[in-house]
C-alpha positions in Angstrom: -2.3 40.0 -9.2 -3.9 39.6 -12.2 -5.9 36.2 -12.4 -3.5 35.4 -15.7 -0.5 35.8 -13.7 -2.0 33.5 -10.8 -3.3 30.8 -13.1 0.5 30.4 -14.0 1.6 29.8 -10.8 2.7 26.3 -9.4 0.1 26.3 -6.9 -3.0 27.4 -9.0 -4.6 23.6 -9.7 -3.9 23.5 -5.7 -6.1 26.2 -5.2 -8.4 25.2 -8.0 -9.5 21.8 -6.5 -9.4 23.5 -3.1 -12.4 25.3 -4.3 -14.5 22.7 -5.9 -14.0 20.1 -2.8 -15.7 23.7 -1.0 -18.2 23.5 -3.5 -18.6 20.0 -3.3 -19.3 20.8 0.4 -21.0 23.9 -0.1 -23.7 22.3 -1.8 -24.1 19.6 0.6 -24.4 22.0 3.3 -27.1 24.2 2.1 -29.4 22.0 -0.2 -31.7 19.0 1.7 -30.2 15.6 0.8 -33.0 14.8 -1.6 -32.1 18.1 -3.8 -28.0 17.0 -4.0 -29.1 13.8 -5.0 -31.2 14.8 -7.8 -28.7 17.5 -8.8 -25.9 14.7 -8.7 -27.8 11.8 -9.9 -26.8 9.8 -12.8 -29.4 11.7 -15.2 -28.9 15.4 -13.1 -27.4 18.7 -14.3 -24.3 17.8 -13.2 -23.4 14.6 -14.8 -24.1 16.5 -18.3 -22.0 19.2 -17.3 -19.2 17.0 -16.9 -19.3 15.1 -20.0 -19.7 18.5 -22.1 -16.8 20.1 -20.1 -14.4 17.1 -21.2 -15.2 17.5 -24.9 -14.7 20.8 -24.6 -11.4 20.2 -22.7 -10.3 17.9 -25.4 -11.4 21.1 -27.7 -8.6 23.4 -25.7 -5.8 20.5 -26.0 -5.8 21.3 -29.2 -6.8 25.0 -29.9 -3.9 25.4 -26.8 -1.1 23.7 -28.1 2.5 24.6 -29.3 3.8 24.2 -32.8 6.8 22.1 -31.7 4.5 19.8 -29.3 4.6 15.9 -30.3 1.3 14.9 -31.9 1.3 12.0 -29.7 1.2 13.8 -26.7 -1.7 15.8 -27.7 -3.4 13.2 -29.5 -3.3 10.6 -26.3 -4.9 13.8 -24.2 -7.4 14.4 -26.5 -8.4 10.3 -26.8 -8.9 10.0 -22.7 -10.9 13.3 -22.3 -13.3 11.9 -25.0 -13.1 8.4 -22.8 -13.8 10.5 -19.8 -17.0 12.3 -21.5 -18.1 8.9 -23.2 -18.0 7.3 -19.9 -20.1 10.0 -18.3 -22.7 9.5 -20.5 -22.5 5.6 -19.6 -22.0 5.0 -23.2 -19.5 2.2 -21.9 -22.8 0.0 -21.1 -25.5 1.8 -23.2 -25.0 -0.7 -25.6 -23.9 -4.2 -24.3 -26.2 -3.9 -21.0 -23.4 -4.3 -19.3 -19.7 -2.4 -18.7 -17.2 -3.4 -21.5 -14.4 -1.7 -19.1 -14.2 -5.0 -16.9 -12.6 -8.0 -17.5 -15.2 -10.5 -16.5 -16.7 -8.7 -19.9 -14.3 -10.0 -21.9 -13.5 -13.4 -20.6 -17.2 -14.5 -20.2 -19.5 -12.0 -19.9 -19.7 -10.5 -23.3 -20.8 -11.9 -26.7 -18.0 -12.8 -28.7 -18.9 -9.6 -31.6 -19.4 -7.3 -28.7 -16.1 -8.1 -27.3 -14.3 -7.6 -30.8 -15.9 -4.4 -31.3 -15.0 -2.8 -27.7 -11.5 -3.9 -28.0 -11.4 -2.1 -30.9 -13.0 1.3 -29.3 -10.8 0.2 -26.6 -7.5 0.0 -28.1 -6.9 4.1 -28.2 -7.7 4.3 -25.5 -5.2 1.7 -24.0 -2.6 3.4 -26.1 -3.0 6.8 -24.8 -3.1 5.7 -21.0 0.4 3.7 -22.0 1.6 6.5 -23.7 0.6 9.3 -21.5 2.3 7.1 -18.5 5.7 5.7 -19.5 6.0 8.7 -22.2 5.3 11.7 -20.4 5.1 10.7 -16.8 9.5 10.8 -16.4 8.9 14.4 -17.7 5.7 15.0 -14.9 8.2 13.3 -12.3 11.0 15.8 -13.5 8.5 18.8 -14.0 7.4 18.0 -10.3 11.5 18.7 -8.9 11.5 21.9 -10.7 7.4 22.7 -9.5 6.5 23.6 -13.0 3.1 24.6 -13.2 1.9 22.4 -15.8 3.4 19.1 -13.7 2.1 20.4 -10.9 -1.7 20.2 -12.6 -1.1 16.9 -13.7 -0.1 15.7 -10.2 -3.8 17.3 -8.9 -5.5 16.0 -11.6 -4.6 12.6 -10.6 -5.1 13.2 -6.8 -8.6 14.1 -7.9 -9.6 11.8 -9.6 -8.5 9.7 -6.9 -10.7 11.6 -4.6 -13.4 11.1 -7.1 -13.2 7.7 -7.7 -13.1 6.7 -4.1 -16.5 8.8 -3.3 -17.7 6.5 -6.2 -16.9 3.0 -4.9 -17.1 3.9 -1.0 -20.8 3.2 -0.5 -20.2 -0.4 -2.7 -17.6 -1.2 -0.9 -18.9 -0.5 2.9 -21.7 -2.6 2.1 -20.5 -5.1 0.5 -17.4 -5.6 2.9 -18.9 -4.2 6.0 -22.3 -4.4 5.6 -22.2 -0.3 6.1 -25.4 1.3 4.7 -24.7 5.1 4.2 -27.6 7.1 6.1 -28.7 9.6 3.2 -27.4 12.6 4.7 -23.7 10.9 4.5 -25.0 9.5 0.8 -25.5 13.0 0.0 -22.4 13.7 0.7 -20.4 11.1 -0.8 -22.6 11.5 -4.0 -21.6 15.5 -3.9 -17.7 15.2 -3.6 -18.0 12.6 -6.1 -19.6 14.5 -8.9 -18.1 17.9 -8.2 -14.8 16.5 -8.1 -15.2 14.8 -11.2 -16.0 18.4 -12.9 -13.4 19.1 -11.1 -11.0 17.4 -13.5 -12.5 19.3 -17.0 -11.1 22.6 -15.2 -7.5 21.2 -14.2 -7.4 19.6 -18.1 -8.2 23.6 -19.3 -5.9 25.1 -16.5 -2.7 22.6 -18.1 -3.4 23.4 -21.4 -3.2 27.2 -21.1 -0.1 27.0 -18.4 1.9 24.6 -21.3 0.3 27.2 -23.7 1.7 30.4 -22.1 5.3 28.8 -21.3 7.8 31.1 -22.0 10.3 28.4 -22.5 
């Protein structure tokens, strides 16, 4: 069975996500904790690679779109991918010193001009997310019932995102809620899972775009 045929199967995204999950644990097992933390740090190579791959994912979405595709679909996907890239590069806090993704920024922390600019920048992202959830969500659910490869890839993307964000927030939640401070080894494992699963997201996007392009019907 060729790689091309395997990628078109419904379970391709499952295996891809598992490969990256295995890679995350492999890095943690092989490398010392300080080296793992350096590799996965905010200024490390994996973080920069993530941002670049999200941009590449946006390019592939456009390049592999089908002629009959609704322009709103691929436009929304491109906007979300570019938003992911911007967040990886910390643009959501680089210009104001605080995160513009928090409600507190708009309610009290942000200066009026900053709030207006942030709202204008985030408006297309909000539209894109709403369009994908409300307009494409039902199509994905129908696709899951018939084991459509693209729909399965979308589901695995969502689950992978949940895993990555859970790993990201876990240390702060444990420390603030229960006073639990992770050991250096566990912290390295958590960081490896977070960053490598975020890396998997771009590959899942590319897989889904290619599966969509390769449809025969």
